[in-house]
N, C-alpha and C positions, 0 to 999 in steps of 0.2 A: 504493500500500500504506500509506503514512503516513497518508493521510486516513482509510483504513479503520480503522487502529489508533486514531486519535483518536476516531472515531465509536464504536468499540467501548468505549473507556474511558469515554466520555460515558454510554453505556448501562449498562455493567456494572462500571465502576471502583469504584462504591460497595461491591459485593460483595467485590472484592479487598481494599479498604481494611478492611472489617469483619473479614475473616479475619486480616489482618495485625494489626489492633488486638486482636482476641480472643486470639490466641496471644501477643502482646506482654504483655497483661495477665496471662495465665497465667504467663509467665516472671517478671514483676514480683512477682506474688503469692508465688511460691515462692522467690525469690532470697534473702531473709533466711535461710531455712532451708538452702538449698544452700550459701550463703556459709559457714555454720557447719559443715555436713556435709562439704563438700569442701575443708576447709582444708589437706589434703595437696597440693592442686593449686595451682600458681602462678596460674592463671587462674580458680580457684574454679569451674570447670565452667561459666563464663558462657555459652559458646556452646551448651550443652545445656540452658539454663534453660527455654526454651520447651517442649522435649520433656519435661523433668521436670515442668513445670507441668501439661501436658496429662494425663499419666498419674496424677499425684497429685490431680488433680481427678476424673478418670474413675473411679479405684478406689473412693473412698468413695461417689461418686454411684451407681455400679453396685451396691455392696454394700447401701447403705441402701434402694435400690429393690427389690432382691431380698428384703430383710427386710420390705418393705411400709411403710417409714417415709417414703419419698419417691415422687413420681410422676415419670415421664419427661417433663419439659417444660423450657422455657427458664428459667422462674423458679426451679425447684429446682436446675438446673445452676448458675445464678448464685449461689444461696444456698450451695452447696457450695464454690464458688470463693471467696466471701467468708470462709467458715469456714476455708479453707486459708490465706488471707491472715492471718487473726487468729492461727492456730496458728503460722504462719511468723514473725510478729512476736514472739509470745510466746517461741518457741524462741530467737530472737536475743536478746531482752531478758533472758532468764534464763541466758544464757551467761556464766558466771562470769568467764572470761578473754576476753570478746568483744573483737574488733578492730573499730575504726570502719569503717563501710562507705563513707562519703563520701570520705575520703582514698584508700581503695583504688580507688574509681571514678575519681577524678582521676588517680591514678598509672597506671591501666590504660585510659585513654581510647582508646588506639590499638586495643586488643583489642575494646573495645565498638563502636567505629566500624566496624572491619573485619568483625565478626560481623554487625552490622545491615546493612551494605552487601551482604554476601554473601547474607544471607537475602532482602533485598528484590530483589536482582538475580535470584537463582534463582527465587523465587516468581513475580515478574512475567514473567520470560522463559518459564518453562514454562507459565504461564497463557496467554500469547500463543500458544505452540505448540499448546496444546490448543484455543484459540479458532479457530485456523486449520483444525483438523479435529476437531470435538467428538464425532465418531461414537462411540457406545457399544454397537454391535451385535455386534462381533466377539468371538471367544474366550469368556471367562467374564464379560465385563462385565455382561451382563444379570443374571447371578446376583449379582454384587457390588452392582449397582444395587438389586436386590430386597432384599438384606440391609440396605442403607442405608435404603431406603424403609420396610421393615417395622420396623426399629429405631426410626425417627422416629415411626411411627404407634403403636407399642406403648406403652401407659401403664405397663406394668410389665415387669420382666426376669425370665427370659430373653425376648427378643423373639419374637413370633410368626413361624413359618416361612411365608413368602409362598407357598410351593409345596406345602404340606402342611397344610391347614386343621385346626385343632384341636390342633396340636403346636407346640412351640417350636423355634427354630433348633438343630439338632444339628451345630454347627460352631464352630470358634474364632472368636468374634465380638466380642472386646474392642475391636478397632480400629474396627469399625463403630459401636460405642457412642460412641467418641471423635468420629468424623466426624459422626455424627448430632447430637451435642451442639452442635458448632460450627454445623451447618446450622440447628438449631432456634434458636440464639441469633442467627444472622444473618438468618434468615427467607428464605433462598434456596430455589429449587426443587430437587427431587431431582437433576434433570439437571445443574444448575449445581453443586450440592454435590459431585457425583461428580468433575467435572473440576477443581474447586477443590481437592479432596482430593489428586488426582494432583499438582498443582502444589505443594501444601503438603508432601507427602511428599518431593518432590524437594528443596525448600528446607531442610527439617529434616535431610535426609541430608547435604546439602552443608555446612550449618553444623556438624552433628555431627562429620563427618569432619575438617573444619577445626579444630574445637575439640580433639579428642583428639590430632591431630598437633601442635597448638600446645602442649598440656600436656606431651607427652612431651619435646619439645625444651627447653621452658622449665624443666622439672624437671631435665634434664641440665645446663643452663646455670646452674641455681641452685647447683651445686657450685663455680662460679667465685667469686672475690672480688667483692664488691658493685660495685666500681668498674669491673669488666670486663663486667658484665651489661647495662649501660645501652645503649640504642639498638641492641640486636641485633635484626636482622630475621629471623634464622634460624627462630624459632618460627612466624612468619607464613608464611614460604616453605614450610616443611614442612607446615604446616596446609593450605595451598593445594594442595600436591602430593598430600597424602592425599585431599583432596576430588576432585582430578582422577582419581586412580587408582581410587578407590572409585565415584564417581558418574558420571564422564564418559568414562572409558576403556573401550574394547571389548577383546575378545580378539584374537588374531592371525589369526583366520580371514579377515577381509576383506583383510588385507595379503598373507597367504601363500597364500590360495586364490582369493578372489573376483577380485582384480585380475588375477593371471595366468590365471585361468580365462576371464574375459571377453575378455582381450586375446590369448588363446592363446599366451602367452609361454613355457609349459612343456609338455612332452610329456604325452600322455594317461596314461602310466604313473605319473606323479607324482600325479595326481588319484585314480587308482585306488588307489594306496598310501595316500593320506590318507583315502580312504573317507568323505567327508562327503556327507550326503544331498543328492542332486540336483546335486552338483558332482564326481561320480566318473566321468563320461563313460560310464556303463553304464546302459542302458535309457532309457525316456522321461524327459524332464525338463520342468518347467514354467518353467525359466529357461535358455533357449538362450544360446549365446555370441554376443553382439551386438557386442562390442568397445567398449561404452559403460560409463562409470563416472560416476554410479551406474547399475547395470543398469536396464533398462526393464521387467523382469519384475515381476509383481505381488508385493508383499511379499518382495522379495529379501532384505531385512534379517532376516527371520524365521529363515533358515537358520542364523544365527550364535548361535541359542539351542539348536542341535542339533548341536554339534561332535562330541561323543562319540557313537559309534554301535556298539551291540552287534550281534552276529549269533548266531543259534542254531546248533545242531549241523549243521543242513542249510544253513548259510550264508545264511539268510534274514535281511535287516536287521531290527533292532528299534529303534524310535525311543526315544531317551533325551533327556530334557529337561536342559539345562545352562544355565539362564538366568543372566544377569548384570544388575546394576543398570541399565547403560546401555540394555540391551534392555527392561527393565521400564518405563523412562520412555517409550521410543518406543511400546511396545505400550499403555502406560497402563492396564493392568489394575490395579484397586485390590484386589489379592489379599492374603491374610494375610501372606505372606512379604515383600511390599512394605510393607504397613502396619507390620510389625514392625521394619523396618530402622532407622529413627531411634532406636527404643528399644533395639535391639541396641547401637548406638553409645553410648547413655546407660549401658547396662549395662557396657560396656567401660570407660567413663570412671569409673564407680563402682568398678570393680575396680582400676583404676590408683590411685584415691584410697586404697583400702584398703591397697595395697602401699606407697604413699608415706607414709602416716601412721605406719607402723611400729609400730602398736599395735592391739590388738583393738578391734572395733567396740563402742560402748556399746549397751545394749539398744534405745534409740530409733533409733540409727543402723542397727542390725541390722534393725529392722523396716522401715525405708525401703529398705534393700538388697533385702529379700525382696519387698516390694511391687513394686519396679521391675524386678528381675531375675527373680523368680518369675513375675511377670506375663507374661513372654515366652511361657510355656506356654499362656496364655489368648489371647494375640495370635496366635501361630502355634506350635502344639504342638511342631513340630520344633525350635523354638528353645529348648526346655527343655534342650538340650545346653549352653547357656551357664550354666545353674545349676552344672554340673560345673566349668566354667571359673572360676566364683566360688570354689568350694572350692579349686581349684588356685591361685587368687590368694592365698587365706589361707595355703596351704602356702608360696608364694613369700615372703609377708610374714614368715613365721616363719624361712625360710631366710636372709633378709636380716638379720633381727634378731639371730640368734645368730652370724652372721658366720663360721661355721666351714665352710661349704660342705656341711653335712650336716644332716639332720633327726634330732632325738633321739627317744627313746621318748615323752617328754612331748609333743613336737611331733606325733607321729603320733596320740596320743590326742586332742590338741586339734583336729587337723584332722578326725578322725572325728566328734568331737562337734559341730564347726562344720557339717560336711556333714549330719549327722543332724538338727540343728536347722533348717538351711535347708530340708531336705526336709519336715520336720514342719510348719514354719510356712507353707511354700508350700501344702501340702495343706490346712491349716486356713484360711488367708486366701482361698484360691480354691476352697474346697470346693464352693460351689454350682455352679460350672462343672464340676468334675471329677465330681461325682455325676450330673449330668444328661447329660454328654457321651457320645455314642456315635460309633463310627467304623468304617469298613471295614477299617482296618489290623489285621493280626493279629500274630503273633509273628515273630521273626527267622527267616530262611531262609538257607541257605548259598549263596553266589555261586560255584557250582561251575564254570561255563563262562565267566563274564563277569569280565574284568579290563580296566581302561582301558589301551589301547595307548599306547606312548610318544609316537607322532606326534600322537595326538589330545590327550593330556595337554599336550603342548607348545603345540598350537594354542590350548588353553583357558587354561592357566596359565603359558605360556612366559615372559611378562614378569616375573611374580613369581618363577618358578623361577630365572632367571638372577640377578636382583638378590639374592634371598635366599640362593642358594648362595654367591655371592661374600661376602655379609655374614657368613654363618655361618663361612665359612673365615677371614675377617678376624678375627672374634671369637675363633675357636680359636687363631689366631696371636697375637692380643693377650694371650690368657690362657695362652700356651704353658708358662709355668712352673707353672701350676696346673691345666691342662686334665686332666680326669680320664678318661683314655683307658680305663683298666681298667673303671671303673664303666659308662661309656657302652657299651663293647663287651659287657659282661655283660648289661646291660639289653636291648640290641638283639638279641643272640643269643637270650636268653630270650624276648623279645617275638616274634621271628620264629618261633621254635619253637612258642610258644604259639598264634600265628596259624595256623600250619600244622596244629597238633594240633586246634584248634577247627574249622578248615575240614574236616578229615578226619572228626572226631567228629560234627559236625553233618550232614555228608553221609551218614554211616552211619545216623544217627538218622532222617534224612529218607528213606533207602532202605527202612528197615524199618517206617516209619509209613505206612500206606496213604493217609491223607489228604494228608500232606505230600509223599509220593512222587508223587502225581498232579500236584501243583503244580510240583515241581522236576524230575522225571525223565520226564515224559510223552514228550518228544521222544527222550530217550535210549532208552526202551523201544521206540520205533518205529524206531530207527536201528541195529539190530544188537546192542543191549545194551551192557554196559560195555566189552567188548573191542572192539566196533566203533567206539566213540567215543573210547576212551582216547587214541589218538595226537592227535586234534584237541584234546582237553581239555588234555593236557600241553603241546602247542604254544602254546595260548593262555595257559596259566598261565606258561610261560617268557617269553613276550612281555610279559605284564603284570608279570613280576618286574622288568623294567627300570624301569618306573614306581615300583613298590613299593620297589625298591632305592634309588632317588633319595630317596624320601620318608623311608625309614629312615635314610639318610645325614644328612638334615636333623635328624632327631630325635637321632641320634648326636651331632652337633655341639652341639645345644641342651643335652643332658644333660651332656656333657663340660665345657661352659663354665659351666653353672649350678652343678653339684655339684663344686666345685673340690676338688682334692687339696692337701695341704700342700706348699708349695715346698721344694725340697731344695737344699742347698749342693753344692759340687763333690764332696764325699765321700758324697753321697747321704743326708745326715742332714737330717730335717725341721727347718725354721727357724722357721716361724710359721704360724698359721692366718689366712688373709686372702682376702676376696672383693675382686677388683680391678675388677669391673664396677659400673656405676651401677644404681640401682633402675629407671630408665627402660629401660636396656638389658636388664635381666633381664625386665621385662614384655614387651618386644618379642620376646625369645627365647621366652618362654612362648607368645605368639601364634603364632610360627612353628611351634612344636611342635604346638600345638592345630590349626592348619590342616593340618599333615601328617597328623595322626590322623584328622581329618574326611575328607580325601581318600582315605586308606587304607581306611577302614571299608567302603564299598560294594564294594571288591574282594574282600571276604571274607564279608560278610553284608548282607542287605537286609531291609526290613520287608515282610511279606506283605500284598498288597492285591489289588484287582480287576485290576490290570495284569499280575500274575504275572511280573514282572521287576523289575529294580532301577531303573527309570526315575525313580520318585518319590524314592527314597533318594538317588540321584546328584544329582537336582535340588536338594533341600533342603540336603544337606550341602556340596555344591560352592558353593552360594550363600553359606553361612556362611563357608566357607574363603576365598571372594573378599573378604568383609568384613574378616576378621582379617589376611589377607595383604596387602591394600592398605594398611592402616594400618602394618603392620610394614615394608613395602617403602619407604614414604615416609621413615620414620625411618632405614632402612638406607642409603638413598642419601645422606642428610645425614651419617650417622655415618661412612661410608667416605670421603666427600669433604671434609667441612667441620667435623667436630667439633673445636672449639678446644682442648678438654682433651686429646684424643688428639694433636692437632697439636703441642702444647707438649711432648710427651714423645717423644723419639726412639724408645723401645722400643715405642710404640703407633702411631707415625705410619706411614701407608701410603705406599709409595713413589710418586713422581710418575708413573712409567710405569703402575703398576697403576691409579692414580686416573684417568689419561687414558683408558686402555682401558675402565675401568668406566663413566666418564661418557659416553663415546661409545656404548657398548652400551646404557646406560640411555636416552639421548636417542633412539636409533634405535628401541628397543623401545617406549618410551612413545609416540613419534611414530607408530609403526605402529598402536598401539592406538587412537590418536585419530582414525584414518581413519573409524571406524564411525559415530560419533554424528552428525556434521554431514551425512554422506551419507544416513543413515537419516532424519534430520529432514526433509531436502529431499524425500525420497520420501513420507514419511508425512504431513507437514503441508502441504507446498506442492503436490505432485503429487496425492496422494489427496484433499486438501482442496479441490481445484478452483481453485487460485490460480496455476497455471502459465500461461505465455505472456501475461501481462498481464491475465488474467481477474480481474474484481473480484467477489468473493464476500463477503457480510457475515460478519463475525467474531462468534462467540458462544461462551460457555462452556456454554450450556444444551444438553446432548446428548440430553435426553429425547425430543425430536421424532424423532430417528433410530431410536428403538426402536418407534415406532408405525407402523402400516400406512397412512400418509398423514395429511394434515392433519385430516380429519374424525375419524379414529380418535383422534388425539392430543387433539383438542378434547373429545371425549366422555369419554375416560379422565381428563383433567384436571378436567372438570366433576364426574365421580363422586368423584374424590379430594377435591375441595373440599367437596362436599356431605356426605360421610361423616365423622362425628366419632367419636373413640374408636377402640377396637381390637376390637370385637365383631363386625364385619361379615365376611361371606364372599362372594366373588364367583365365579360360575361363568364359565368361558371355555373356548374350544375347545382340545382337547389330544389328541394321539396318543402312543403309546409303541411302542418306546423313543424317547426324545427328549433331545437335548442340542444346544447350540451353534446354536440357531435362534431368533432374537429374535422371530419372529412368533408363537411359542408362549410362553405365560406372561407376555406383555407387560403385560396389565392389572394383574396383581398386582405386577409389577416396578415399574411406574411409580407406582402408587398406594400400595403397601405393604399393600393389603388382601389377606389370604390367599385363595388359590383352592383348589379341591378337590385338584388334582394338577398339578404343574408338570413340570420336566425330570426324568424318572424315572431317567435314568442318574446324575445328580448326587445325587438323593435316596438312591439305593441305596448310593452311596459314603459319604454322610454318616452313614447310619443302620446300616450293617453288618448284623448278624444280625437286628435288629429290623425291617428294612425290609419283609419280606414280610407280616408280620402287620399292620403299619400301612397298607401300600399297599392290600391287599385288592383290591377291584374298582373303585377310584376312577375310573380313566379310562373304563371301560365304563359306569359309572353317569353320569358327566358326559356322555358321548355320548348315553346314553338320555334324559337330561334335555332335551337339545336335540331329539332325533329323535322322541320319543313324542308321540302325540296324546291319550294317556290321561292326563287331569288327575290322577287318583288316583295313578298311577305316578309322575308328575312331582312331586307333593306328597310322596310317600314319600322320594324322593331329596333334595328340599329339606330335609325334616325330618331325614333321616339325617346330613347334613353341615352343617345350620344355615345354609343358603344364604340370604342376604338380597338379593342382586342377581344378575341374569343379564345377561351382556354379549353383544351381537350386533354383530360388525364384520366386516371383510374376511376374517379367518381363519375365523370361524364360518360365514360364507356359503360359503366354499370347502369346508368340511368337511361341512356339514349341509344345504345347499340342496336337494340331490337327493332327500333323504328326506322333504321336505315338513313336517318337524316345526316349522320356524320359523314356519309360518303361524299357530300358536297365539298368537303375539305381535301379530298384525295389528290386533286390536281393543283393544290395551292402549295406554295413554299412557305413553311412556318418561319417566323422570325427566331424562334428557339425550339429545339427539339432534343429529346433524349428518350430513347425507348418508345413507349406508347404515349408519352406525354408530349404535347406540342401546344404552341400558342400562335394564333394567326392575327395579322392586322386586318381590320375590317375594310380598309381601303383596297385590299387585294381580293376580297371575296367576290365582289361584283365583276370586276374586270377579268380576274383570273378564271373564274368559273365560266363566264361567257366565252372567253377565248378558248377554253378547253372544250366547249361544246359547239363551237362554230365550225362547220365543214370547211376544209381548205378550198381555196379558189381553184377552179378548173383552168 
C-alpha cells in the first residue's frame, strides 16, 4: 500500500499541492482584512481565513460576471483575488488604531502551526481516502459533477443547466462556482476536481470547527490576569474536541444498534422498539446478522443516515433523511449542505466576533457580515436560518452591553432595525440569484402525525443531549442567585401554547383547503376519518412530547440563565443588576437554544415538497443542529471540567463527584460515536475500492472514468469536451423518463459540462417547481425521435428546435435505439471523435453528409 501511495502522489500530488496553495493564498489575501474585522476574537479568526478568502473572492467574481463585467475563467478569478488583496491591505493600512500584524503572528505561532497542520492532515488524509475509491456514480454525485462541469464551461453566470439545454441552473449553486474557480485555476479534470473538493470541504470543516472552539475558550480565558493566560493549552484541546464532535463523530446508532444487532446481543424486541430501517428484525433485510463488525452487507454504513423513521397512519414506514457530517464524508456527495458547512462555521465565528466586540458593526463590517452570512442562502437555501441567528447575536450583544439581564425598548428597536437591514441587504446583494431561483418547495404544512420519538432522538442526538443537559443544569446552578425562573417559565409556557395553537390552527386550515388537505390528510380520509385516526395521532403526539419536553427544558435553562433577574438579599430586597456569565458562555447558551429550536421545528411544521412528508425538513434542520450543538458541546465539556475561572470560585466550582461522573459519561458517549467513521472508511474505501486482502489497485482522484460506460465511452466524451470551446454547444444523448440516480443517463453532459436536451427528469422537476412542465414539454420524446427517425427533415427540425450541435452515440444509445434502426443514418458520417462503439457527430454534417451518401452519382 505504501508504494501505491507514493506512486499516486508522484502522479497527482501536484494537484493536491495546487489546491493547498490556492486556498492558502486566498487566506493570505484576506487576512489583513479579517485581522481588523475580527478583533473581538483572540485568534482573529485565523483558522477561518481560508474559508473567508474563498467566499470573499467568489462573491465579487460571481456578481461582476452576472453584470457582464467579467468572464468565467482563471484569469478573471485571479484578477478578483488580487483586487481582494489590495482592498484587504488598504483596509488594514487605513485602520486608525491598527495593531501590528507581525508581532501578533509571532505571539500566536502555536495557533498558526496547529491550524496549518490540521488543514494539511485533513486535506491529505481525505484525498487519500477518496483516491482509494474515487467512484462518483452513486446517489447524486452525477448531478453534482454536472453542476461543477457546467459551471466551469459557462462563460457567464448563472451557469448553464447541463440537463436542460437553453436554461440556467435553477438550484443553489454558489458552492459550485467556488469549486469551479479552484478547478479552473489548477487546471485539473472535472473528475479530479470533484474528489479534491470533497477533501477540501473536509479540511475546511475540520479547521473551522477547531478555530471556533479555540476562540470560545481563548475568549473565556482572556478574563484571567495576563500572567495566568500564558501557555494554556485548553483552547487547542477544545478546538480539537469541537473538530472531533462536528466532523469525525457519528451518532449512537452503530454502538447501540449495529453492534448488538450483528452480534445478536439483545432481544428482537429491542430492535423492534428502536425501529431503525433494516435493523428492526421485521420483514426482509439487505443486511443479515452475520456477527461481523464491520458488517459485510453492502453499504451498511448508509443506515446511520436514516435513524429517525416516521410511519403513516397505517403504520407504513416513511424514510426520513438525518445525515451527519461524518456520513457526508464517507458518502462524499458534494451537495449544497456539505458545500455550505465550512461557511456555516465562518458565519458562527463572525457572530461570536460581533458578540465579543460589544459594539455595533461599522457599515463596512456590516457589509462583510451580510456577504458571508447572507451568502448561506445562495450556498444552501436552508441555511438562511443562520441569518436569524445573526440577528439573535446582535440581541445577545446588546444584552451583554447593558448588563442588566434584560433588553430595553431601545434594544428591541435596534434589533428590529438590524434584522431588517440584514434582510434588505441580503436581498439586494444576492438579488440575481433570488430573482432567477425556482424550487419545488412550497409553503409550510402542519406535522400532524409525525413527531420524533425519544428513542430515535437519543440515537441521533444522544451524545449532545447528555452533555448539554448537564451543562445547562450546571449553568443554572452557577447562576442560581440570578436565574430567572419566572421569565423562563412564562416564555416556555407561552411558547408551548403557541406551538400547540399553531399546530391546531394550521391543521384546521389544511383541513378546509382542498389543495393542502390532499397533501396532508389523504391517508386520514382513507382510514376512517378523524375519529378513526384520532387515538393513533394522540398517541404519537404524546410520545413525541417526551422529545419536545426535553428540548423545551433546554430552552428553559438557556432563557433563565441569559435573562438574569436581580439578586436579592436575605430579606428579598434587590441588591444589584449583574450578569455573572462570560460572553463566550452566553454565545454557547445561544447555540444550545438555537439547536433546540431547529430540532423542535419539524415536529410541528415542515416545508411542502414533492416528498409530501417532513423528510427534507428533518434532514436540513437536524444537520444545522448537529453543527451548532457540536461546537456548544465541546465548550460545555471544558466548562464543566476545567474552566479555571469557575474552579477558582467555590460558588461556581462543580463538585468532584459530578465532574467524575460527567467525564466518564462524556468519554463513553464520544467513544461510542467514534465507532462509525473508521469502520465506514474501511468498508467504503478499502473494501469497495478493491484494496482488501492485499489486492493492489492504482490510486487516483480522477473519478470521471467511473461515470462513463467503459473506456471507449470515456475517451470519446473527453475528446468532445476538449474539442468544444465556449458554452454555446448542445449535445444530444440517450434518455428515458422518469429518470434519477442512474449514471448511465446524462453522463455526456455531466462529464463535459455541455448541456443536453433533457437529463434526470425527477431532479429537474424538483429544481424547477411549477415551471417544470412548460419547460420540459416533449424533450425526451423529441430526443428519442432524433435518434430513431430516418426522416432527415424531422431530425433537422429537432436539431433546430433545441440548437443541437452534437449527437452522441455510445453504449447507452445503442441499448436504447439499436432496435429501431435509426442509428444507421450515422453510418456514412465521419465522427469528430470515435473509439470502439462510441462516437460523436457534429450536426452540421448530418444533413449534408447523409444527403451526399444517398444521392446517385451523375451519369
